[in-house]
N, C-alpha and C positions, 0 to 999 in steps of 0.2 A: 663246723668249718666247711666252707664250700670247696668243692673240687671240680676239676674239669670233667666234661661228659662228652660222649660221642654224639649226642643230639644237640641241635641248636638251642641256644638260650631262649626262653620264652620272651615274646614282646609284650610290653605292658602299656596300657593307655592310662594317662593320669586322669583322675576323676574330673579335673577342671576342663578337660577336652571332651567330655561325654555329654551328649544331649540327654535331656530328661527322658525322652521316649526310649532311648537305648537302655538306660538304667532300669526303667519300668519293665521293658521287655525281658531283660535278663532275669529280673526277680520274679516274673510271672510264671516261669516254667517250674513245675513241681520238683524236678530233679535238681535244678540249680538252686531252688529255694532250700532244699535239704542240704546241699553242699554248704551254702551260706550259713544255715542254721548250725550245722556241725562245726564250722569254722568259728562262728561267734562264741561257741561254748569251749573252744580250745585255746591254748596258749599259742602265740605266734611261732611259726616254724616248727611245730611239733607234729603236724599231720602230713604224711605223704599221701599222694594221690590214691594209692591202693588201700588206704585205711578207711575210706568212706563207704558206708553201707547204703548204696543206691542201686536200683534195679536195672542197671544198664551195663553193657560190656565196656571193655577198656577203650575202644575207639570212640564210643559215644561219650564216655566220661571225659576223654581228652577234649572232645568238641565242647562239652559243657564248660570245662575250665577255660577254654579259649574265649567263649562268650563272656564269662565272668571277668576275665582279664581285659577284654575289649570294653567292658562297661565300667572299668576302674574299680571293681569290687575286690579283686584278688590279685595278690602278687605271689609269684612262684620263683623258686631258685633250685638249682640242682645241688644235691649233696651226695656225691658218689653216684650210685645207681638210682637213688631216690630223688623224686621231685617233691619238695616240701612247699607248704602254702601258708599264707597269712591273709586274713581279712584286712583290707585297707580301710578299716572303720573310721579312723580320724580324718583321713583325706576325703573319704566318701561323705562323711557327715559335714565336713566343711563345704562341700559342693552342694549337697542336698540335705540341709539340716532337718533332722527328724525322720527322714524317709526310711532309713535302715531300722531305726528303733520301732517305727510303726509296723513294718513288715515282719519284724522278729517277735512281735508280741504274740503270746499264746492265742491260737485260734484265727490269726489273720494270714498265716502262711498256708499255701496250698498243701 
């Protein structure tokens, strides 16, 4: 159940509004690729930002999530003090058929 938070709600870009180069740039970074990989292996809305095992601090992780939102890959919502995530796989696949599948294949992600 979503509750209100002291921070502003995240802004999301729909994949239909994302240029292909923006999507490719978002997926090219190793930290963002790891975030996407972990989200792809998780149920929607079960992973809070703090549960990802990436080698960056909190501020850098927030930046990486902002890039993923701007690329139409991730949707976030606040649940109390936690910000939970889901991979926008269906929407992203509709915009860029096969791209996410290709980069999630074993050995193709940084």
